[in-house]
C-alpha positions as CSV (number, residue, x, y, z in Angstrom):
1,X,-56.9,-11.6,-16.4
2,X,-55.1,-10.3,-19.4
3,X,-51.3,-10.6,-19.0
4,X,-49.3,-7.4,-19.3
5,X,-45.6,-7.9,-19.2
6,X,-44.7,-4.6,-17.5
7,X,-47.7,-4.7,-15.1
8,X,-48.0,-8.3,-14.0
9,X,-44.4,-9.6,-14.2
10,X,-41.1,-8.4,-12.8
11,X,-38.5,-7.7,-15.5
12,X,-35.3,-8.8,-13.8
13,X,-33.8,-11.5,-16.0
14,X,-30.2,-12.6,-15.1
15,X,-29.2,-14.5,-18.3
16,X,-29.5,-14.0,-22.0
17,X,-31.9,-17.0,-22.2
18,X,-34.2,-15.3,-19.8
19,X,-33.9,-12.0,-21.6
20,X,-34.7,-13.7,-24.9
21,X,-37.9,-15.1,-23.3
22,X,-38.9,-11.6,-22.3
23,X,-38.2,-10.3,-25.8
24,X,-40.1,-13.0,-27.5
25,X,-43.1,-12.7,-25.2
26,X,-43.4,-9.0,-26.2
27,X,-42.4,-9.5,-29.8
28,X,-44.6,-12.4,-30.9
29,X,-47.9,-10.6,-30.4
30,X,-46.5,-7.6,-32.3
31,X,-45.3,-9.9,-35.1
32,X,-48.8,-11.4,-35.3
33,X,-50.3,-8.0,-35.3
34,X,-48.0,-6.9,-38.1
35,X,-48.8,-10.1,-40.0
36,X,-52.5,-9.3,-40.0
37,X,-51.8,-5.6,-40.9
38,X,-49.7,-6.9,-43.8
39,X,-52.5,-9.3,-44.7
40,X,-54.8,-6.3,-45.0
41,X,-52.6,-4.7,-47.6
42,X,-52.1,-8.1,-49.3
43,X,-55.9,-8.7,-49.5
44,X,-56.6,-5.2,-50.6
45,X,-54.0,-5.5,-53.4
46,X,-55.3,-8.9,-54.4
47,X,-58.9,-7.7,-54.7
48,X,-58.0,-4.4,-56.3
49,X,-55.8,-6.2,-58.9
50,X,-59.0,-8.0,-60.0
51,X,-60.3,-4.6,-61.1
52,X,-57.3,-3.5,-63.2
53,X,-53.6,-2.7,-62.9
54,X,-54.5,1.0,-63.1
55,X,-56.5,0.5,-59.9
56,X,-53.5,-1.2,-58.2
57,X,-51.4,1.8,-59.2
58,X,-54.1,4.2,-57.9
59,X,-54.1,2.6,-54.5
60,X,-50.3,2.4,-54.4
61,X,-49.9,6.1,-55.3
62,X,-52.5,7.1,-52.7
63,X,-50.8,5.0,-50.0
64,X,-47.5,6.7,-50.8
65,X,-49.1,10.1,-50.0
66,X,-51.0,8.7,-47.0
67,X,-47.6,7.5,-45.7
68,X,-46.8,11.1,-45.0
69,X,-49.8,11.3,-42.8
70,X,-48.7,8.0,-41.2
71,X,-45.3,9.6,-40.5
72,X,-46.9,12.2,-38.3
73,X,-49.2,9.7,-36.5
74,X,-46.4,7.2,-35.9
75,X,-44.1,10.0,-34.5
76,X,-46.7,10.8,-31.8
77,X,-47.0,7.0,-31.2
78,X,-43.2,6.6,-30.9
79,X,-43.0,9.5,-28.4
80,X,-45.9,8.2,-26.3
81,X,-44.6,4.6,-26.4
82,X,-41.1,5.6,-25.2
83,X,-42.2,8.0,-22.5
84,X,-44.8,5.7,-21.1
85,X,-42.2,2.9,-20.9
86,X,-39.7,5.4,-19.3
87,X,-42.2,6.5,-16.7
88,X,-43.4,3.0,-15.8
89,X,-39.7,1.9,-15.6
90,X,-39.1,4.9,-13.3
91,X,-42.1,4.0,-11.1
92,X,-44.1,7.1,-12.2
93,X,-47.6,5.7,-13.1
94,X,-49.4,9.0,-13.0
95,X,-47.0,10.6,-15.5
96,X,-47.5,7.6,-17.8
97,X,-51.3,8.0,-17.5
98,X,-51.2,11.8,-18.1
99,X,-48.9,11.7,-21.1
100,X,-50.9,8.9,-22.7
101,X,-54.0,11.1,-22.7
102,X,-52.1,14.1,-24.0
103,X,-50.8,12.0,-26.9
104,X,-54.5,11.1,-27.8
105,X,-55.2,14.9,-27.9
106,X,-52.3,15.4,-30.3
107,X,-53.5,12.4,-32.4
108,X,-57.0,14.1,-32.7
109,X,-55.4,17.4,-33.7
110,X,-53.2,16.0,-36.4
111,X,-56.0,13.7,-37.6
112,X,-58.3,16.7,-38.2
113,X,-55.5,18.7,-39.9
114,X,-54.6,15.9,-42.3
115,X,-58.3,15.2,-43.0
116,X,-58.8,18.9,-44.0
117,X,-55.6,18.7,-46.2
118,X,-57.1,15.7,-48.1
119,X,-60.5,17.5,-48.5
120,X,-58.9,20.5,-50.2
121,X,-55.7,19.1,-51.9
122,X,-56.3,15.5,-52.7
123,X,-55.9,15.8,-56.5
124,X,-53.0,18.3,-56.4
125,X,-51.1,16.0,-54.0
126,X,-51.5,13.0,-56.3
127,X,-50.6,15.1,-59.4
128,X,-47.1,15.6,-57.8
129,X,-46.5,11.9,-58.6
130,X,-46.8,12.5,-62.4
131,X,-49.4,9.8,-62.9
132,X,-51.6,9.1,-65.9
133,X,-55.1,10.6,-66.0
134,X,-56.8,7.2,-65.6
135,X,-54.8,6.5,-62.4
136,X,-55.3,10.0,-61.2
137,X,-59.1,9.8,-61.4
138,X,-59.2,6.5,-59.5
139,X,-56.6,7.7,-57.0
140,X,-58.4,10.9,-56.2
141,X,-61.6,9.0,-55.5
142,X,-59.9,6.5,-53.3
143,X,-57.7,9.1,-51.5
144,X,-60.7,11.3,-50.5
145,X,-62.7,8.4,-49.0
146,X,-59.8,7.1,-47.0
147,X,-57.9,10.3,-46.2
148,X,-60.7,12.7,-45.1
149,X,-61.5,10.6,-42.0
150,X,-57.8,10.3,-41.2
151,X,-58.5,11.0,-37.5
152,X,-59.4,7.3,-37.4
153,X,-55.9,6.3,-38.6
154,X,-54.3,8.8,-36.2
155,X,-56.1,7.4,-33.2
156,X,-55.3,3.8,-34.2
157,X,-51.6,4.5,-34.5
158,X,-51.3,6.4,-31.2
159,X,-53.6,4.2,-29.0
160,X,-51.8,1.0,-30.2
161,X,-48.5,2.7,-29.2
162,X,-49.9,3.6,-25.8
163,X,-50.8,0.0,-25.0
164,X,-47.4,-1.2,-26.2
165,X,-45.6,1.4,-24.1
166,X,-47.3,-0.2,-21.1
167,X,-46.1,-3.6,-22.2
168,X,-49.4,-4.8,-23.7
169,X,-48.7,-6.0,-27.2
170,X,-51.5,-8.6,-27.1
171,X,-54.5,-6.3,-27.2
172,X,-53.3,-4.4,-30.4
173,X,-52.7,-7.9,-31.9
174,X,-56.2,-9.2,-31.2
175,X,-57.8,-6.0,-32.5
176,X,-55.7,-6.2,-35.6
177,X,-56.9,-9.8,-36.3
178,X,-60.5,-8.8,-35.9
179,X,-60.5,-5.7,-38.0
180,X,-58.5,-7.4,-40.8
181,X,-61.1,-10.1,-40.9
182,X,-63.8,-7.5,-41.2
183,X,-61.9,-5.7,-43.9
184,X,-61.4,-8.8,-46.0
185,X,-65.1,-9.6,-45.9
186,X,-66.1,-6.0,-46.6
187,X,-63.6,-5.9,-49.5
188,X,-65.2,-8.8,-51.2
189,X,-68.7,-7.6,-50.6
190,X,-68.2,-4.0,-51.5
191,X,-65.8,-4.3,-54.4
192,X,-67.6,-7.1,-56.3
193,X,-71.2,-6.7,-54.9
194,X,-73.3,-9.2,-53.0
195,X,-77.0,-9.7,-53.0
196,X,-78.6,-6.3,-52.9
197,X,-75.2,-4.5,-52.5
198,X,-74.0,-3.1,-55.8
199,X,-70.5,-3.6,-57.2
200,X,-68.5,-0.5,-56.0
201,X,-65.0,-1.3,-57.3
202,X,-62.2,0.8,-55.9
203,X,-64.8,2.9,-53.9
204,X,-65.8,-0.3,-52.1
205,X,-62.1,-1.0,-51.2
206,X,-61.9,2.5,-49.7
207,X,-65.1,2.2,-47.7
208,X,-64.1,-1.3,-46.4
209,X,-60.8,0.2,-45.1
210,X,-62.5,3.1,-43.4
211,X,-65.1,0.9,-41.6
212,X,-62.6,-1.6,-40.4
213,X,-60.3,1.2,-39.1
214,X,-63.2,2.9,-37.3
215,X,-64.0,-0.4,-35.5
216,X,-60.4,-0.7,-34.5
217,X,-60.0,2.8,-33.1
218,X,-63.2,2.4,-31.0
219,X,-61.9,-1.0,-29.6
220,X,-58.5,0.5,-28.8
221,X,-60.1,3.5,-27.0
222,X,-62.0,1.0,-24.8
223,X,-59.0,-1.1,-24.0
224,X,-56.7,1.8,-23.2
225,X,-59.3,3.1,-20.7
226,X,-59.6,-0.5,-19.3
227,X,-55.8,-0.7,-18.6
228,X,-55.3,-0.1,-14.9
229,X,-52.3,2.1,-15.1
230,X,-53.7,4.1,-18.1
231,X,-57.4,4.4,-17.2
232,X,-58.6,7.9,-18.3
233,X,-59.0,10.8,-15.8
234,X,-61.2,13.7,-16.7
235,X,-58.6,16.3,-15.5
236,X,-55.9,14.8,-17.7
237,X,-57.9,15.8,-20.8
238,X,-56.9,19.4,-20.2
239,X,-54.1,20.6,-22.4
240,X,-50.8,20.3,-20.6
241,X,-48.0,22.4,-22.2
242,X,-45.2,20.5,-20.6
243,X,-46.3,17.1,-21.7
244,X,-47.3,18.3,-25.2
245,X,-43.8,19.8,-25.5
246,X,-42.2,16.6,-24.2
247,X,-44.1,14.6,-26.8
248,X,-43.3,17.1,-29.6
249,X,-39.6,17.3,-28.7
250,X,-39.2,13.5,-28.8
251,X,-41.7,12.9,-31.6
252,X,-40.5,15.7,-34.0
253,X,-37.3,13.9,-35.1
254,X,-39.3,10.7,-35.5
255,X,-41.8,12.6,-37.7
256,X,-38.9,14.2,-39.5
257,X,-37.3,10.8,-40.2
258,X,-40.5,9.5,-41.7
259,X,-41.3,12.7,-43.6
260,X,-37.9,12.7,-45.1
261,X,-38.3,9.1,-46.1
262,X,-41.8,9.6,-47.6
263,X,-40.7,12.8,-49.4
264,X,-37.8,10.8,-51.0
265,X,-40.2,8.0,-51.7
266,X,-42.5,10.3,-53.6
267,X,-39.6,11.4,-55.7
268,X,-38.3,8.0,-56.6
269,X,-41.8,6.7,-57.0
270,X,-41.9,9.3,-59.8
271,X,-38.9,7.6,-61.4
272,X,-40.7,4.2,-61.1
273,X,-43.9,5.7,-62.7
274,X,-41.7,6.9,-65.6
275,X,-40.9,3.2,-66.3
276,X,-44.6,2.7,-67.1
277,X,-47.9,1.7,-65.4
278,X,-47.1,-2.0,-65.5
279,X,-43.7,-1.4,-63.9
280,X,-45.2,0.6,-61.1
281,X,-47.9,-2.0,-60.6
282,X,-45.2,-4.6,-60.4
283,X,-43.3,-2.4,-57.9
284,X,-46.5,-2.1,-55.7
285,X,-47.2,-5.8,-55.8
286,X,-43.7,-6.7,-55.0
287,X,-43.8,-4.3,-52.1
288,X,-47.0,-5.9,-50.8
289,X,-45.4,-9.4,-50.9
290,X,-42.1,-8.2,-49.5
291,X,-43.7,-6.5,-46.5
292,X,-44.5,-9.9,-45.0
293,X,-40.8,-10.0,-44.1
294,X,-41.2,-6.8,-42.2
295,X,-43.5,-8.3,-39.7
296,X,-40.6,-10.0,-37.9
297,X,-38.6,-6.8,-37.9
298,X,-41.4,-4.6,-36.7
299,X,-42.3,-7.0,-33.9
300,X,-38.8,-7.3,-32.5
301,X,-38.3,-3.5,-33.0
302,X,-41.4,-3.0,-30.9
303,X,-40.0,-5.2,-28.2
304,X,-36.6,-3.4,-28.3
305,X,-38.3,0.0,-28.0
306,X,-40.4,-1.1,-25.0
307,X,-37.6,-2.9,-23.1
308,X,-34.9,-0.4,-23.8
309,X,-37.3,2.4,-22.8
310,X,-38.3,0.6,-19.6
311,X,-34.7,-0.2,-18.6
312,X,-33.6,3.4,-19.4
313,X,-36.4,4.7,-17.2
314,X,-35.2,2.4,-14.4
315,X,-31.6,3.6,-14.8
316,X,-30.4,0.1,-16.0
317,X,-28.3,1.4,-19.0
318,X,-26.2,-1.8,-19.3
319,X,-29.4,-3.9,-19.3
320,X,-30.9,-1.7,-22.0
321,X,-27.8,-2.4,-24.2
322,X,-28.1,-6.1,-23.7
323,X,-31.8,-6.1,-24.8
324,X,-31.0,-4.0,-27.9
325,X,-28.1,-6.3,-28.9
326,X,-30.0,-9.6,-28.3
327,X,-33.2,-8.3,-30.1
328,X,-31.1,-7.4,-33.1
329,X,-29.3,-10.8,-33.2
330,X,-32.4,-12.9,-33.1
331,X,-34.2,-10.7,-35.7
332,X,-31.3,-11.2,-38.1
333,X,-31.7,-14.9,-37.9
334,X,-35.4,-14.9,-38.6
335,X,-35.3,-12.3,-41.4
336,X,-32.5,-14.1,-43.1
337,X,-34.8,-17.2,-43.3
338,X,-37.6,-15.0,-44.7
339,X,-35.2,-13.5,-47.2
340,X,-34.5,-17.0,-48.5
341,X,-38.3,-17.6,-49.0
342,X,-38.6,-14.3,-50.9
343,X,-35.6,-15.3,-53.1
344,X,-36.9,-18.7,-54.1
345,X,-40.7,-18.2,-54.1
346,X,-41.0,-14.6,-55.4
347,X,-42.2,-15.6,-58.9
348,X,-44.8,-18.0,-57.5
349,X,-46.2,-15.3,-55.3
350,X,-46.4,-12.9,-58.2
351,X,-48.6,-15.3,-60.2
352,X,-51.4,-14.7,-57.7
353,X,-51.7,-11.1,-58.8
354,X,-51.4,-11.1,-62.5
355,X,-50.9,-13.4,-65.6
356,X,-48.8,-10.9,-67.4
357,X,-45.4,-12.7,-67.8
358,X,-43.4,-9.4,-67.9
359,X,-45.0,-8.2,-64.7
360,X,-44.4,-11.5,-63.0
361,X,-40.7,-11.4,-64.1
362,X,-40.3,-7.9,-62.7
363,X,-41.9,-8.9,-59.4
364,X,-39.8,-12.0,-59.1
365,X,-36.6,-10.1,-59.7
366,X,-37.5,-7.4,-57.2
367,X,-38.2,-10.0,-54.5
368,X,-34.9,-11.9,-55.2
369,X,-33.1,-8.6,-54.6
370,X,-35.1,-7.9,-51.5
371,X,-34.3,-11.3,-50.1
372,X,-30.5,-10.7,-50.3
373,X,-30.8,-7.5,-48.2
374,X,-33.1,-8.9,-45.5
375,X,-30.4,-9.3,-42.8
376,X,-29.5,-5.6,-43.2
377,X,-33.1,-4.7,-43.0
378,X,-33.4,-6.6,-39.7
379,X,-30.5,-4.7,-38.2
380,X,-31.9,-1.3,-39.4
381,X,-35.4,-1.9,-38.0
382,X,-34.4,-3.2,-34.6
383,X,-31.6,-0.8,-33.9
384,X,-33.8,2.1,-34.9
385,X,-36.3,0.9,-32.4
386,X,-33.6,0.6,-29.7
387,X,-32.3,4.1,-30.5
388,X,-35.8,5.5,-30.1
389,X,-36.3,3.6,-26.8
390,X,-33.1,5.3,-25.6
391,X,-34.8,8.6,-26.4
392,X,-32.5,9.1,-29.4
393,X,-34.8,10.0,-32.2
394,X,-32.5,12.6,-33.8
395,X,-29.7,10.3,-35.1
396,X,-32.1,8.0,-37.0
397,X,-33.7,11.1,-38.6
398,X,-30.3,12.4,-39.8
399,X,-29.3,9.0,-41.1
400,X,-32.6,8.5,-42.9
401,X,-32.3,11.9,-44.5
402,X,-28.8,11.2,-45.9
403,X,-29.6,7.6,-46.9
404,X,-32.9,8.5,-48.6
405,X,-31.6,11.4,-50.6
406,X,-27.9,10.9,-51.1
407,X,-28.1,7.1,-51.6
408,X,-31.5,5.7,-52.4
409,X,-33.1,8.4,-54.6
410,X,-29.8,9.1,-56.4
411,X,-29.2,5.4,-57.1
412,X,-32.8,4.8,-58.2
413,X,-32.3,7.4,-60.9
414,X,-28.8,6.2,-61.9
415,X,-29.5,2.5,-61.9
416,X,-33.2,2.4,-62.8
417,X,-33.4,5.2,-65.4
418,X,-29.9,6.2,-66.6
419,X,-28.4,2.7,-66.8
420,X,-31.7,1.2,-68.0
421,X,-31.8,-1.5,-65.3
422,X,-35.5,-0.8,-64.8
423,X,-37.3,-2.1,-61.7
424,X,-34.3,-4.3,-60.8
425,X,-32.2,-1.2,-60.6
426,X,-34.7,0.5,-58.3
427,X,-34.7,-2.4,-55.9
428,X,-30.9,-2.7,-55.9
429,X,-30.8,1.0,-55.0
430,X,-33.2,0.5,-52.1
431,X,-31.2,-2.5,-50.8
432,X,-27.9,-0.5,-50.9
433,X,-29.5,2.3,-48.9
434,X,-30.8,-0.2,-46.3
435,X,-27.4,-1.8,-46.0
436,X,-25.6,1.6,-45.7
437,X,-27.9,2.7,-42.8
438,X,-27.7,-0.6,-41.0
439,X,-23.9,-0.5,-41.0
440,X,-23.9,3.1,-39.7
441,X,-26.2,2.2,-36.9
442,X,-24.1,-0.8,-35.9
443,X,-21.0,1.4,-35.7
444,X,-22.8,4.0,-33.6
445,X,-24.2,1.4,-31.3
446,X,-20.8,-0.3,-30.9
447,X,-19.3,3.0,-29.9
448,X,-21.9,3.5,-27.2
449,X,-23.2,6.6,-28.9
450,X,-26.9,5.6,-29.1
451,X,-28.5,6.8,-25.9
452,X,-29.8,10.3,-25.5
453,X,-30.7,9.9,-21.9
454,X,-27.9,9.2,-19.4
455,X,-30.0,9.6,-16.2
456,X,-33.2,8.0,-15.2
457,X,-36.1,10.1,-14.0
458,X,-36.6,10.4,-10.3
459,X,-39.4,8.2,-8.9
460,X,-42.6,9.9,-7.9
461,X,-42.3,10.9,-4.3
462,X,-46.1,11.1,-4.0
463,X,-48.8,10.2,-6.5
464,X,-51.6,12.5,-7.3
465,X,-54.2,12.6,-4.5
466,X,-56.8,11.0,-6.8
467,X,-54.6,8.0,-7.5
468,X,-56.4,4.9,-6.2
469,X,-54.8,2.3,-3.9
470,X,-55.5,-0.3,-6.6
471,X,-53.3,1.6,-9.1
472,X,-50.5,2.1,-6.5
473,X,-50.6,-1.6,-5.6
474,X,-50.6,-2.6,-9.3
475,X,-47.6,-0.4,-10.0
476,X,-45.7,-1.6,-7.0
477,X,-45.9,-5.2,-8.3
478,X,-44.4,-4.2,-11.6
479,X,-40.8,-4.0,-10.5
C-alpha cells in the first residue's frame, strides 16, 4: 500500500534527529518532483535553442506572462495545502475532504478565465514586454497553444497541492517523472519531426507541453479520488461559500505575493530585453540552469508547509517552530553546496545551449552570482513555506512587494542599465533582493511574529453521517 506520512504514520518525534527524518521523508519526493519539473524546462530550452535564440526568447517571454497565471493557481494550491494539513492535524477529515473539492472548483474557474484571457489578449500581453517583432510572432503562437487550455495547468497545481496537504508527496513525484518523460519524447518528435510527423518547431514544443500536462492532470485527479481521506463525494461538489471564502482569504495574499513578483518581473524583464536579444536569451538560459538549485528549496519548503500546518492544526505551536527552524537549517547546507556547483561549472553548462562566446560568458557570470546567494535563497524559500503553513500569507506578500519594487526592479535598472553592468548587474540586483527578504524573514521568525493562527481548530465532534467507518478508522490511526 502507498505510504502516506500523515495517514499511515504517527507524527510524534521526540528529538531533532527524528524530526529531521520526518522532514526528509516528506521533502525528498518533492525534491525529486521539482527536479523533473526543472528538467522539463531544461529540455524545452535545450530543444528550442536548436531552433534559434529568438525562439528561446519567445518561450521565455511567454513563460514570464504565464507566471502570472501560475501565481493564481499556486495561491489556490497553497490555501488548499495549508487548510488540508490543518484539518487533518486537528482530526477533521471531512473538512479536509470538503475543502479539497472546493479548491478543485476554484481551479477550474480560474483556469477557464485565464484561458479566455489568452484567447483574446495573447499578443497585447506579450507586447507589454517590448519585444522585437520576430520574437513577438513566435511568442504569440506559443502562448496561445499553451495558454488557452490553462485549465490543465490550474488543475495540476491544485491537485498536487491537495495530495501534499494530506502528506502524500510521492504521488505528485511519480506523475511528474512520467509526464516529463513523455514531454521530452514529444518535444523531440514534434519539434524536429519523425517518420510521417512533420517538423513543427516552436509549435511542436507547445503541443508537447499541453499533451504532457493533460496526462498529468488526469492522473492527479484519479489519485486524489483514490486517497482514502480525500475520496470525492458528490454532495461536496456543490459550491460552499464558507469554504470558498476560507480558501480565498488564505489564498489571496499568496496570489498577491506572486502577482506582485511577476508584475515586477515583467518590468525588469523589459530592462533585460533592452540589453538585446542575445542578453535576454542568456538570461533565460541561465535561469533554466539555476533553477536546478531551486529543487532542494522547493522540496524542503513543501515539507515545512505540510509539517508546520499539521502541527498548527493539532495545537503544537512549539513543535511547529522546531520543524520550521530545522527545515531551514538543513536546506541552507544543501543549497550552499549547489551554489558552489553553479559557481564553478556555470560556463560548462552554458556551452550545451550555445556556441556564442559572449552569450556563454554572460550565462557563466550570472550563474556565479547566483551561486553566491544560494544560502539566502534557501532561507527565503523555506521560511516562506513555514509562514504559509502557519496561516500567515500576508507578511510574505508585503515583503515580496517591497523587495520586488523597492529593491530588485530599482537595482536592475541602476546596475544593469544606468551603470552599464549588463546582465551581471541584473543578477546582482536579484541576489540583493533575495538576501534582503531572507534577513527580514529570519528577524520576524526569531521574534515569534510568524504565526497567524494562535488556536487550533476544535476536533470534529461528529463526522458527517455519510462518512464511512473505514475513513474514521484511517483517520484515528493518523495521530
